[in-house]
Each structure stands twice: as structure tokens, then as C-alpha cells.
VEXDREN-2710 file (C-alpha; in Angstrom, 1 decimal):
% VEXDREN-2710
k/r/px/py/pz
1/UNK/0.2/0.0/-0.1
2/UNK/1.1/3.5/-0.8
3/UNK/-1.2/6.5/-0.2
4/UNK/-0.6/9.8/0.5
5/UNK/-3.7/11.7/-0.7
6/UNK/-4.7/13.1/2.3
7/UNK/-3.3/15.5/5.4
8/UNK/-3.4/12.4/7.8
9/UNK/-0.8/10.1/5.9
10/UNK/1.0/7.9/8.6
11/UNK/4.1/10.6/10.0
12/UNK/3.5/12.9/7.3
13/UNK/4.6/10.6/4.1
14/UNK/2.2/8.0/3.5
15/UNK/0.5/5.1/4.4
16/UNK/2.0/1.7/3.8
17/UNK/0.0/-0.9/5.6
18/UNK/-3.5/0.7/6.5
19/UNK/-4.7/3.8/5.8
20/UNK/-5.3/6.1/8.9
21/UNK/-8.7/6.5/7.6
22/UNK/-9.4/3.1/7.6
23/UNK/-8.9/1.9/4.0
24/UNK/-7.2/-0.9/3.7
25/UNK/-4.5/-2.3/0.7
26/UNK/-7.1/-4.0/-1.5
27/UNK/-9.2/-0.8/-1.4
28/UNK/-6.0/1.6/-2.1
29/UNK/-4.5/-0.4/-5.0
30/UNK/-8.0/-0.8/-6.7
31/UNK/-8.5/2.9/-6.3
32/UNK/-5.1/3.2/-8.0
33/UNK/-6.7/1.1/-10.9
34/UNK/-9.6/2.6/-11.4
35/UNK/-7.6/6.0/-11.7
36/UNK/-5.3/4.2/-14.7
37/UNK/-8.6/2.8/-16.3
38/UNK/-10.2/6.3/-16.2
39/UNK/-7.3/8.0/-17.6
40/UNK/-7.6/5.6/-20.7
41/UNK/-11.2/6.7/-21.1
42/UNK/-9.8/10.6/-21.3
43/UNK/-7.3/9.7/-23.8
44/UNK/-10.1/8.9/-26.2
45/UNK/-12.6/11.3/-24.9
46/UNK/-10.2/14.1/-25.6
47/UNK/-9.7/13.1/-29.2
48/UNK/-13.0/12.7/-30.0
49/UNK/-13.8/16.4/-28.3
50/UNK/-11.4/17.7/-30.5
51/UNK/-13.4/16.3/-33.4
52/UNK/-16.5/18.0/-31.9
53/UNK/-18.1/14.9/-30.5
54/UNK/-18.6/14.1/-27.0
55/UNK/-20.8/11.8/-25.1
56/UNK/-22.5/12.7/-21.5
57/UNK/-22.3/9.2/-20.3
58/UNK/-18.4/9.4/-20.8
59/UNK/-18.1/12.8/-19.2
60/UNK/-20.2/11.8/-16.3
61/UNK/-18.5/8.6/-15.7
62/UNK/-15.1/10.1/-15.7
63/UNK/-16.3/12.6/-12.9
64/UNK/-17.8/9.6/-11.1
65/UNK/-14.9/7.7/-10.9
66/UNK/-12.4/10.5/-9.8
67/UNK/-14.9/11.4/-7.0
68/UNK/-15.1/7.9/-6.0
69/UNK/-11.4/8.1/-5.1
70/UNK/-11.7/11.2/-2.8
71/UNK/-10.6/10.4/0.7
72/UNK/-13.6/9.1/2.8
73/UNK/-16.0/7.9/0.0
74/UNK/-15.8/4.5/-0.8
75/UNK/-14.5/1.7/1.4
76/UNK/-15.8/-1.2/-0.7
77/UNK/-13.2/-3.4/-2.6
78/UNK/-16.7/-5.3/-4.5
79/UNK/-18.0/-1.9/-5.6
80/UNK/-14.8/-0.8/-6.8
81/UNK/-14.3/-3.8/-8.8
82/UNK/-17.7/-3.1/-10.8
83/UNK/-16.3/0.3/-11.4
84/UNK/-13.1/-1.0/-12.9
85/UNK/-15.0/-3.2/-15.3
86/UNK/-17.5/-0.4/-16.1
87/UNK/-14.7/1.7/-16.7
88/UNK/-13.2/-0.5/-19.3
89/UNK/-16.4/-0.7/-21.1
90/UNK/-16.8/3.2/-21.1
91/UNK/-13.1/3.1/-22.5
92/UNK/-14.2/1.2/-25.3
93/UNK/-17.5/3.0/-25.7
94/UNK/-15.5/6.3/-26.1
95/UNK/-13.1/4.5/-28.4
96/UNK/-15.7/3.5/-30.7
97/UNK/-16.9/6.8/-30.3
98/UNK/-14.0/8.7/-31.8
99/UNK/-13.1/6.0/-34.1
100/UNK/-16.4/6.4/-35.9
101/UNK/-16.4/9.8/-36.1
102/UNK/-12.8/9.5/-38.0
103/UNK/-14.4/7.2/-40.3
104/UNK/-17.1/9.7/-41.1
105/UNK/-14.6/12.4/-41.6
106/UNK/-12.4/10.2/-43.6
107/UNK/-9.4/10.7/-41.4
108/UNK/-7.4/8.4/-39.7
109/UNK/-7.6/7.6/-36.1
110/UNK/-5.0/7.6/-33.8
111/UNK/-4.5/5.2/-30.9
112/UNK/-3.0/6.4/-28.0
113/UNK/-0.9/4.0/-25.6
114/UNK/-0.5/3.6/-22.2
115/UNK/-3.8/3.6/-20.2
116/UNK/-6.0/3.1/-23.5
117/UNK/-4.5/-0.1/-24.1
118/UNK/-5.2/-1.4/-20.6
119/UNK/-7.1/-4.5/-20.0
120/UNK/-8.6/-5.4/-16.7
121/UNK/-7.7/-8.9/-15.3
122/UNK/-10.8/-11.5/-14.4
123/UNK/-11.2/-11.1/-10.7
124/UNK/-9.7/-9.7/-7.7
125/UNK/-6.1/-11.3/-7.4
126/UNK/-5.4/-10.2/-11.2
127/UNK/-6.7/-6.7/-10.6
128/UNK/-4.8/-6.2/-7.3
129/UNK/-1.4/-7.2/-9.4
130/UNK/-2.2/-4.8/-12.1
131/UNK/-2.6/-2.2/-9.5
132/UNK/0.3/-2.5/-8.2
133/UNK/2.1/-2.6/-11.4
134/UNK/0.4/1.4/-12.0
135/UNK/0.5/2.9/-8.3
136/UNK/2.3/5.3/-7.2
137/UNK/5.5/3.8/-6.3
138/UNK/5.8/2.8/-9.9
139/UNK/5.3/6.0/-10.8
140/UNK/8.0/7.1/-8.6
141/UNK/10.3/4.5/-9.9
142/UNK/9.6/5.9/-13.8
143/UNK/9.5/9.9/-13.7
144/UNK/11.0/10.6/-10.0
145/UNK/9.9/11.8/-6.9
146/UNK/9.0/15.5/-7.9
147/UNK/7.6/14.5/-11.1
148/UNK/5.2/11.9/-9.9
149/UNK/4.6/14.1/-6.9
150/UNK/3.4/17.0/-8.9
151/UNK/1.4/14.7/-11.0
152/UNK/-0.4/13.4/-8.0
153/UNK/-1.0/16.7/-6.9
154/UNK/-2.7/17.5/-9.9
155/UNK/-4.7/14.4/-9.8
156/UNK/-5.8/15.3/-6.0
157/UNK/-7.0/18.6/-7.5
158/UNK/-9.3/17.2/-10.1
159/UNK/-10.6/14.3/-7.7
160/UNK/-11.5/17.6/-5.6
161/UNK/-12.9/19.6/-8.8
162/UNK/-14.7/16.0/-10.0
163/UNK/-16.7/16.6/-6.7
164/UNK/-18.2/19.7/-7.3
165/UNK/-18.8/18.8/-10.9
166/UNK/-20.9/15.7/-9.6
167/UNK/-22.8/17.8/-7.3
168/UNK/-23.8/20.4/-10.2
169/UNK/-24.7/17.8/-12.1
170/UNK/-27.1/16.0/-9.9
171/UNK/-28.9/19.6/-9.6
172/UNK/-28.8/19.7/-13.7
173/UNK/-25.9/22.1/-14.5
174/UNK/-23.3/20.7/-16.6
175/UNK/-21.0/22.1/-18.9
176/UNK/-19.2/20.1/-22.0
177/UNK/-16.6/22.4/-22.3
178/UNK/-15.9/21.8/-18.5
179/UNK/-15.9/18.1/-18.9
180/UNK/-13.4/18.2/-21.7
181/UNK/-10.8/20.1/-19.4
182/UNK/-11.1/17.2/-17.0
183/UNK/-10.3/14.6/-20.4
184/UNK/-7.5/17.2/-21.7
185/UNK/-5.6/17.0/-17.9
186/UNK/-6.1/13.3/-17.6
187/UNK/-4.7/12.7/-21.2
188/UNK/-1.8/14.7/-19.9
189/UNK/-1.2/12.8/-16.8
190/UNK/-1.5/9.4/-18.9
191/UNK/1.6/10.7/-21.2
192/UNK/3.8/10.8/-18.0
193/UNK/5.9/13.5/-18.8
194/UNK/8.5/14.5/-16.7
195/UNK/9.1/18.2/-18.0
196/UNK/8.8/20.3/-15.1
197/UNK/7.9/23.4/-16.9
198/UNK/4.7/21.4/-18.6
199/UNK/3.9/19.7/-15.3
200/UNK/3.7/23.2/-13.3
201/UNK/1.6/24.7/-16.4
202/UNK/-0.8/21.9/-16.3
203/UNK/-0.8/22.0/-12.4
204/UNK/-2.2/25.6/-12.6
205/UNK/-4.5/24.4/-15.2
206/UNK/-5.9/22.1/-12.9
207/UNK/-6.8/25.5/-10.6
208/UNK/-8.8/26.4/-13.8
209/UNK/-10.9/23.1/-14.0
210/UNK/-11.8/23.6/-10.2
211/UNK/-13.0/27.3/-10.6
212/UNK/-15.2/26.3/-13.0
213/UNK/-16.4/23.4/-11.2
214/UNK/-17.3/25.7/-8.3
215/UNK/-18.7/28.3/-10.5
216/UNK/-21.1/25.7/-12.0
217/UNK/-21.8/24.3/-8.4
218/UNK/-22.5/27.9/-7.2
219/UNK/-25.0/28.3/-9.8
220/UNK/-26.6/25.1/-9.4
221/UNK/-27.0/25.5/-5.5
222/UNK/-28.4/29.1/-5.7
223/UNK/-30.5/28.7/-9.1
224/UNK/-32.4/25.5/-7.1
225/UNK/-32.7/26.5/-3.4
226/UNK/-32.0/30.5/-3.8
227/UNK/-29.0/32.4/-2.4
228/UNK/-28.1/31.7/1.1
229/UNK/-29.5/34.0/3.7
230/UNK/-28.2/35.0/7.2
231/UNK/-30.0/32.5/9.1
232/UNK/-29.8/31.3/13.0
233/UNK/-29.3/27.8/13.2
234/UNK/-30.3/25.4/16.3
235/UNK/-27.2/23.4/17.5
236/UNK/-28.9/21.0/20.2
237/UNK/-31.8/18.6/19.4
238/UNK/-35.4/18.8/20.1
239/UNK/-37.5/16.1/21.6
240/UNK/-38.8/13.8/19.2
241/UNK/-37.7/11.0/16.4
242/UNK/-34.5/12.3/14.2
243/UNK/-32.6/11.4/11.3
244/UNK/-28.9/13.0/11.0
245/UNK/-27.4/14.1/7.2
246/UNK/-24.1/14.3/6.9
247/UNK/-21.9/14.8/3.6
248/UNK/-22.3/17.6/1.1
249/UNK/-25.4/16.8/-1.5
250/UNK/-28.3/19.2/-1.0
251/UNK/-30.2/17.2/-3.5
252/UNK/-30.2/14.2/-1.0
253/UNK/-31.1/16.3/1.6
254/UNK/-34.0/18.3/-0.2
255/UNK/-35.4/14.7/-1.6
256/UNK/-35.2/13.6/2.0
257/UNK/-37.0/16.7/3.9
258/UNK/-39.7/16.4/0.6
259/UNK/-40.5/12.5/1.8
260/UNK/-40.2/13.0/5.4
261/UNK/-42.5/15.9/5.4
262/UNK/-45.2/15.3/7.7
263/UNK/-44.2/12.1/9.1
264/UNK/-43.0/13.1/12.4
265/UNK/-39.5/12.9/12.0
266/UNK/-37.2/15.6/12.4
267/UNK/-34.1/16.3/10.4
268/UNK/-30.7/17.4/11.4
269/UNK/-27.7/18.2/9.9
270/UNK/-23.8/17.3/10.4
271/UNK/-20.5/18.6/9.6
272/UNK/-20.7/20.3/5.9
273/UNK/-24.2/20.2/5.7
274/UNK/-25.0/22.8/8.4
275/UNK/-24.7/25.5/5.6
276/UNK/-28.3/24.3/4.3
277/UNK/-29.8/25.6/6.6
278/UNK/-29.6/29.0/4.9
279/UNK/-30.8/28.2/1.6
280/UNK/-34.5/29.3/1.4
281/UNK/-36.2/26.5/-0.2
282/UNK/-34.5/23.9/2.3
283/UNK/-34.9/26.2/5.4
284/UNK/-38.5/26.4/4.6
285/UNK/-39.3/22.8/5.7
286/UNK/-40.7/23.2/9.4
287/UNK/-39.1/19.4/10.4
288/UNK/-35.5/21.0/9.6
289/UNK/-34.9/21.5/13.1
290/UNK/-31.1/22.2/13.4
291/UNK/-27.3/20.9/13.5
292/UNK/-25.8/18.2/15.6
293/UNK/-22.4/17.9/16.2
294/UNK/-19.4/19.0/14.5
295/UNK/-17.1/18.1/11.8
296/UNK/-16.5/15.1/10.3
297/UNK/-13.5/13.6/12.2
298/UNK/-15.8/13.6/15.3
299/UNK/-18.2/11.5/14.2
300/UNK/-17.1/8.5/16.0
301/UNK/-18.0/10.1/19.0
302/UNK/-21.1/12.1/18.2
303/UNK/-22.7/9.3/16.5
304/UNK/-23.2/7.1/19.2
305/UNK/-25.3/9.4/20.9
306/UNK/-27.6/10.5/17.9
307/UNK/-30.9/8.9/18.6
308/UNK/-31.8/8.0/15.2
309/UNK/-30.3/6.8/12.0
310/UNK/-27.6/8.7/9.9
311/UNK/-27.3/9.5/6.5
312/UNK/-24.0/9.7/4.9
313/UNK/-24.1/11.7/1.7
314/UNK/-20.8/12.3/-0.7
315/UNK/-17.7/11.9/1.3
316/UNK/-16.8/12.0/5.2
317/UNK/-17.5/8.8/6.4
318/UNK/-15.3/7.0/8.9
319/UNK/-15.0/3.3/10.0
320/UNK/-18.4/2.9/12.0
321/UNK/-18.4/1.7/15.3
322/UNK/-20.4/-1.2/16.4
323/UNK/-22.7/1.3/18.6
324/UNK/-24.1/2.7/15.5
325/UNK/-23.2/0.8/12.6
326/UNK/-26.5/-0.8/12.1
327/UNK/-27.7/2.9/11.6
328/UNK/-25.7/4.0/8.9
329/UNK/-27.1/4.6/5.6
330/UNK/-25.4/5.5/2.1
331/UNK/-26.2/7.3/-0.8
332/UNK/-24.8/8.5/-4.1
333/UNK/-20.8/7.5/-4.4
334/UNK/-20.4/6.6/-0.6
335/UNK/-20.3/2.9/0.1
336/UNK/-19.0/1.0/3.2
337/UNK/-19.1/-2.9/3.5
338/UNK/-22.2/-4.1/5.1
339/UNK/-23.8/-0.5/5.5
340/UNK/-27.4/-0.1/3.6
341/UNK/-27.0/2.0/0.4
342/UNK/-29.7/4.0/-1.1
343/UNK/-29.0/4.3/-4.8
344/UNK/-32.2/5.9/-6.1
345/UNK/-33.2/8.7/-3.3
346/UNK/-35.9/6.4/-2.4
347/UNK/-35.8/7.1/1.6
348/UNK/-38.4/5.4/3.2
349/UNK/-36.3/2.7/4.9
350/UNK/-33.9/5.6/6.3
351/UNK/-37.3/7.5/7.4
352/UNK/-38.8/4.0/8.7
353/UNK/-35.9/3.2/10.7
354/UNK/-36.2/6.5/12.2
355/UNK/-39.9/5.9/13.3
356/UNK/-39.1/2.6/15.1
357/UNK/-36.9/4.3/17.7
358/UNK/-37.5/6.7/20.3
359/UNK/-35.9/9.3/19.2
360/UNK/-34.6/12.1/21.4
361/UNK/-36.7/12.3/24.8
362/UNK/-36.1/15.8/25.5
363/UNK/-35.1/19.2/24.3
364/UNK/-31.7/20.2/24.2
365/UNK/-30.3/23.8/25.3
366/UNK/-31.7/26.1/23.0
367/UNK/-28.0/27.3/21.5
368/UNK/-27.7/29.0/18.1
369/UNK/-25.0/30.1/15.7
370/UNK/-25.5/31.9/12.4
371/UNK/-24.7/30.9/8.9
372/UNK/-25.7/32.1/5.4
373/UNK/-22.9/34.6/4.8
374/UNK/-22.8/33.9/1.0
375/UNK/-21.6/36.2/-1.6
376/UNK/-24.9/38.1/-2.0
377/UNK/-25.4/38.6/1.7
378/UNK/-21.7/39.9/2.4
379/UNK/-21.6/42.3/-1.0
380/UNK/-25.2/43.9/0.2
381/UNK/-22.8/45.3/2.9
382/UNK/-20.2/46.2/0.8
383/UNK/-20.4/50.0/1.4
384/UNK/-20.9/49.5/5.0
385/UNK/-17.6/47.3/5.1
386/UNK/-15.8/50.2/3.0
387/UNK/-16.9/52.7/5.4
388/UNK/-15.9/50.6/8.5
389/UNK/-12.2/50.5/6.5
390/UNK/-12.2/53.9/5.9
391/UNK/-13.1/54.8/9.4
392/UNK/-10.5/52.7/10.7
393/UNK/-13.1/50.5/12.5
394/UNK/-11.9/47.8/10.5
395/UNK/-8.5/47.0/9.9
396/UNK/-8.4/43.6/8.4
397/UNK/-10.3/40.7/7.1
398/UNK/-9.0/36.9/7.6
399/UNK/-10.6/33.9/5.9
400/UNK/-9.8/31.1/8.0
401/UNK/-11.3/27.8/6.8
402/UNK/-10.9/24.8/5.3
403/UNK/-10.9/21.1/6.0
404/UNK/-10.7/20.0/9.6
405/UNK/-9.3/16.7/10.4
406/UNK/-8.0/14.9/13.9
407/UNK/-4.4/15.3/13.0
408/UNK/-2.7/17.3/16.2
409/UNK/-2.1/20.8/15.7
410/UNK/-5.4/21.7/14.4
411/UNK/-6.2/23.9/17.6
412/UNK/-3.9/26.5/16.2
413/UNK/-6.9/27.6/14.1
414/UNK/-9.1/28.0/17.5
415/UNK/-6.4/29.9/18.7
416/UNK/-5.9/32.0/15.7
417/UNK/-9.5/32.9/15.8
418/UNK/-9.7/34.0/19.4
419/UNK/-6.5/36.2/19.2
420/UNK/-7.7/37.9/16.2
421/UNK/-8.0/41.6/17.2
422/UNK/-11.7/43.1/17.4
423/UNK/-11.3/45.6/14.8
424/UNK/-10.8/42.4/12.2
425/UNK/-13.5/40.2/10.6
426/UNK/-13.2/36.6/10.1
427/UNK/-15.0/34.9/7.4
428/UNK/-15.1/31.0/7.2
429/UNK/-16.1/28.3/5.7
430/UNK/-16.0/24.3/5.0
431/UNK/-15.8/22.5/8.3
432/UNK/-13.0/23.8/9.9
433/UNK/-15.4/26.6/11.0
434/UNK/-16.1/23.9/13.5
435/UNK/-13.1/25.1/15.6
436/UNK/-14.8/28.1/16.5
437/UNK/-18.0/28.7/15.0
438/UNK/-19.6/28.6/18.3
439/UNK/-17.8/31.3/20.0
440/UNK/-19.1/35.0/20.3
441/UNK/-17.1/37.3/18.3
442/UNK/-19.3/39.9/18.5
443/UNK/-19.9/42.7/15.6
444/UNK/-18.3/45.9/14.3
445/UNK/-21.0/48.6/13.9
446/UNK/-23.9/45.7/13.4
447/UNK/-21.5/43.5/11.3
448/UNK/-20.5/40.3/12.5
449/UNK/-17.1/39.4/13.0
450/UNK/-17.7/35.8/12.2
451/UNK/-19.1/35.4/8.6
452/UNK/-20.0/31.9/7.8
453/UNK/-19.6/31.7/3.8
454/UNK/-20.6/28.1/3.5
455/UNK/-19.4/24.8/2.2
456/UNK/-16.0/24.3/1.2
457/UNK/-17.1/25.0/-2.5
458/UNK/-18.2/28.5/-1.5
459/UNK/-14.9/29.3/-1.7
460/UNK/-16.0/30.5/-5.0
461/UNK/-18.4/33.4/-2.8
462/UNK/-15.2/34.1/-1.3
463/UNK/-13.1/34.9/-4.3
464/UNK/-16.0/36.8/-5.7
465/UNK/-16.2/38.9/-2.7
466/UNK/-12.8/39.5/-2.8
467/UNK/-12.7/40.4/-6.6
468/UNK/-15.7/42.8/-6.0
469/UNK/-14.3/44.5/-3.2
470/UNK/-10.7/44.7/-5.1
471/UNK/-12.4/46.2/-8.2
472/UNK/-14.3/48.9/-5.7
473/UNK/-10.9/50.2/-4.6
474/UNK/-9.1/49.8/-7.9
475/UNK/-6.8/47.5/-6.5
476/UNK/-5.3/44.0/-7.0
477/UNK/-6.8/41.4/-4.4
478/UNK/-3.3/40.9/-3.2
479/UNK/-3.5/44.6/-2.2
480/UNK/-6.8/44.2/-0.1
481/UNK/-6.4/44.0/4.0
482/UNK/-7.2/40.3/3.4
483/UNK/-5.3/37.0/4.6
484/UNK/-6.0/33.7/4.0
485/UNK/-5.2/31.3/6.6
486/UNK/-6.6/27.9/5.5
487/UNK/-6.8/24.4/6.7
488/UNK/-6.5/21.4/4.4
489/UNK/-7.4/17.3/4.8
490/UNK/-8.4/16.0/1.4
491/UNK/-8.7/16.5/-2.5
492/UNK/-11.2/19.3/-2.4
493/UNK/-8.9/21.5/-0.4
494/UNK/-6.2/20.7/-2.5
495/UNK/-8.2/21.8/-5.8
496/UNK/-9.4/25.1/-3.9
497/UNK/-5.7/25.8/-3.2
498/UNK/-4.9/25.4/-6.8
499/UNK/-7.4/27.6/-7.8
500/UNK/-6.2/30.4/-5.2
501/UNK/-2.6/29.9/-6.7
502/UNK/-3.7/30.0/-10.6
503/UNK/-5.6/33.4/-9.9
504/UNK/-2.7/34.8/-8.6
505/UNK/-3.5/34.8/-4.5
506/UNK/-0.3/35.2/-2.9
507/UNK/1.0/35.0/0.3
508/UNK/-1.6/32.2/1.6
509/UNK/-0.8/30.2/4.8
510/UNK/-1.9/26.7/5.0
511/UNK/-1.6/24.2/7.5
512/UNK/-1.3/22.1/9.8
513/UNK/0.8/20.3/7.4
514/UNK/1.8/20.2/3.8
515/UNK/0.5/17.8/1.3
516/UNK/2.9/14.9/1.1
517/UNK/3.2/14.9/-2.3
518/UNK/5.1/18.3/-2.7
519/UNK/8.4/17.6/-2.2
520/UNK/11.2/20.6/-1.5
521/UNK/11.4/21.2/-5.0
522/UNK/7.7/22.1/-5.6
523/UNK/7.3/23.9/-2.3
524/UNK/10.3/26.3/-2.9
525/UNK/8.8/26.9/-6.1
526/UNK/5.3/27.7/-4.5
527/UNK/7.0/29.9/-2.0
528/UNK/9.3/32.0/-4.5
529/UNK/6.0/32.1/-7.1
530/UNK/3.2/32.7/-4.7
531/UNK/4.8/33.3/-1.0
532/UNK/2.8/30.1/0.0
533/UNK/3.9/29.9/3.6
534/UNK/3.2/27.0/6.5
535/UNK/1.4/27.9/9.7
536/UNK/3.7/28.6/12.2
537/UNK/2.1/30.1/15.7
538/UNK/-1.1/32.1/15.7
539/UNK/0.7/35.1/17.8
540/UNK/3.6/34.9/15.2
541/UNK/1.5/34.7/12.3
542/UNK/-0.7/37.8/13.1
543/UNK/2.1/39.9/13.9
544/UNK/3.6/39.2/10.5
545/UNK/0.4/39.8/8.7
546/UNK/-0.7/42.8/10.3
547/UNK/2.9/44.3/10.4
548/UNK/2.1/44.4/6.7
549/UNK/-1.2/45.7/6.6
END
């Protein structure tokens, strides 16, 4: 086993026996093989697109296959085997589409090598042998540690962008040229170039792919559910039967809200689902009661005490404990061996599981937090924010957010937020917010000092806000009194970081550690070109940031 795609890789390097996430060697090897076969699909899909043709089935499968490899999504070897064989069928389908198009246009067909030639073995044992042959160690042996690390960093970014693209697709928003950008980058990776200039160019292009993915998902979410509004959310349960929804998939949540309406079952969010309470067309449901718990990594402490079944959408599932394993349901691409999977958004069995248990027997403390400060809500107050800056009542804006995790050192973000001076505002997003989102930060002349922008993909909103403020001042984003202090855990955070770098955002601080695929050579490049900085201590980082304000 060799896996270093998430922040909790063993000793900050890689997991070699079993993943800290719970992934075993079989799962990791099959995931590597699925990526290899998917590259082959894109080799032919890219050629077909260049001739003016594409197939939605091919496009969607490639994105789903990438998303399946995101940390904490699919831990089921049997399902991964099915996907590998399906990927081979899809590669042949893309190949035929391309060859038929060449024939109709009277031009000779090109037959790419590498993953495009791959034929999966018949059976698990053979697939595992093949997976070892195309895994990360094999790439390092072929290309060297730095080129292979950049390619893996690219793949991580593409996986993150695929997650956002998948969510947008589920809400009916797709873009053919966007799908083609995945094929282009996967085709480049399949060629296994070791040229540093080309690798860095395509690394930044991955940031462009993700920016488009976030824009599509933003459009999908806001056109379907309305723009987020500042909303108070209860963070302790009320008496009654209950279902908990974790992950990121708003469509799954919406369908569950519809199907459970009038059935005496309350719905609660967990983790990255918290921002759902700010969408007008979701918060209208009276049985959408509040949020339960914090970030994804706390589920093993929080789920045993939840008085009902739990639905895991998209990623964020951990190895379920025996105390609640039978109450876990999965949907979409999420899979855990033995867990009940709902593939068609028919949540009758989930609702029934909630109805047959007692639920919560009494109300918890009535504590609330504020969410819903998307770009519209913030930009409606842009004039007031600019007035506060001009009056020197608002000195600096910090974006403190990103993925949370269990690795030691993440208390940095709590300490940092608490030590931010009272004449500064904190914007936050993603599950990193749970480190401090229940603290009372007060306000500056009516503007809350803590502004929850939303899920990780709502980094798009933060980018739009920064761009609008920069335009109003006639300066670049880098000249604003704005600093980014980010935490990362998995591939979506990598995708967002690459987007920010591609946009030219400088002096980003990131922690609690750097991705293991970033070698010293790559780090030196990112430091020299973008001023990327590992976090140090809250006191030192605040001192350095505010000294240059």
C-alpha cells in the first residue's frame, strides 16, 4: 500500500500498511487501478472532443470515477471492482465514438498508448497485481519523486473538482467544455511527462478546472435553492424522532426533507451540511430542526449519541463503530461494506428506521449560531464594510477555513480565531469552522465579526467577494487588507488551493502540515512564486500579517 492523498498520511509521508482513514490495501490498490483505467477513457474522449463530439455518459462516468477516489468516499472493494470493469467498458465506448467519428470524417484514427491499451484482469487477485503495477511507487520509479508528486497533486485537485462537478450535475447544471477540461488534464497525466515546465503549467490548469467546477455548483445551488440568507441555526436537538444527514449533497437532503414531511421525524445536519439551513427552499421545511455535532472526524464520538439513523452523503464517512454501524445509511458514491446503501433517493427505509426508535426524549439547550453569509449577503453590506475600513474601525479581514481533521496541531485555528483583534473580521467556510463557530465574536457596528460563507465549494463566493472589493478600490486582491489562513485535509482543499494559486493569490498560509506529494523542489517553487507559507504559531502569524497591513 502507498497512499498519501490526505493530510493524515502516516508520519506526514504515506500510509503503507493501512490507511489512517480506515482504508485497507485492497481498497487503495483498486482505487489506483480505477484512476489508471479512467485516464484511458479520457485519452479517447479528448480525441473525440477535438473532432467535435462527446458523450454525456462518458463525461459523467469520468467525473464519478474521480470522485469515488476522494478520501472517505468508497471503502468497498467489491464496488470498486464493478467500477473498474465499467470503466473498461466506458473506455471501449469512447474509443468507438472516436473511431466512428474519424471514419465519418475520412481521417485516420490515432490510437494512444498507456492506459488506453489497458485490459483489466478477470478477478480480484489479477486486478490487485495490475493495481500494484500502475500505483504511485511505480510512477515514482519511472519519473522520479518530484514529477510523480506533481502529477499526484494534479490528480488530487482533479478529484476535488470532480466532487463539485458531480454535485452540480445532480442539480442539472453541466458544461461540455468543462468535462473536456478533465479529459485534457487526464490525457496529459497519462502521457507521464517529466518536464517540469509542462507539469507546473498543467498543475495551474487544474486550478482553472476547479474554479469552473465551483462556479457551476454555485449556479446549481443558488438557482435551485435560492441564495443563502443569514440564518440562525439551533445546535442542540429537540424532543422527537430524528435523522442525521452528513456529507455535502444538497439534493439528497432536499429529497429526504420532501419524503419525511408530515411523518413526525425531524431532520438534522452534520458537518458540511450545516450551511444548508441558509438556503430559502430548504429552510422552509418546519421539520428541518438544526445541526447536530461538528466536523466529520468527530462522528465516532457524536454518532453513538444520536437518537436515530444517519445518512452519509458524498464523502466524510469513517469506519463505523459497532454502537451505531447498523444505523448508518449511505447514498450516491459513498460505500462502506455492510452499510445499507440507497442508490435511487428513495429514503423510505431510512425514514422507517427513524420511526421505529424513540428518538430524543427531551429538548437540549436552545443554543444557536449564524450561517448564510454567501456572496450576496456580504456584498449587500459592501458599502458598510468599506465605510468601516475608511473610518479605521475595520483593520483587516481574515479568511480562516478549510478542511478539519483529527491530526494534532489543528487547535492552531481555534487559537488564531480567538486572538484575531476585535477590529478585524473573520470569514470562514468548510468544516474547519467548527473549531470556533460556536464562540461569540460580537460585531463591528452591526457587521458580525464571524461570517460563515458556507461549504468548502463556497470558496467561490469568497473569491467573488474579494474580487468585487478589489474592483471597488481599484486594486488587486493581493492589495486588499485580506489574508487567507487555510487548513487542508483532502482533495477538495487541494483543488481550492490550486484555484487560488492560479488566480495569483499570494501569501496564503496553510496547515497544519503540507501535502506529502509536495517535494522540497515544488515547495520552493510555490514559496518563490506565490509566497505560500506553512503556519507557525497564531501569535507570530498574526504579528507578521498585521505588520504588513
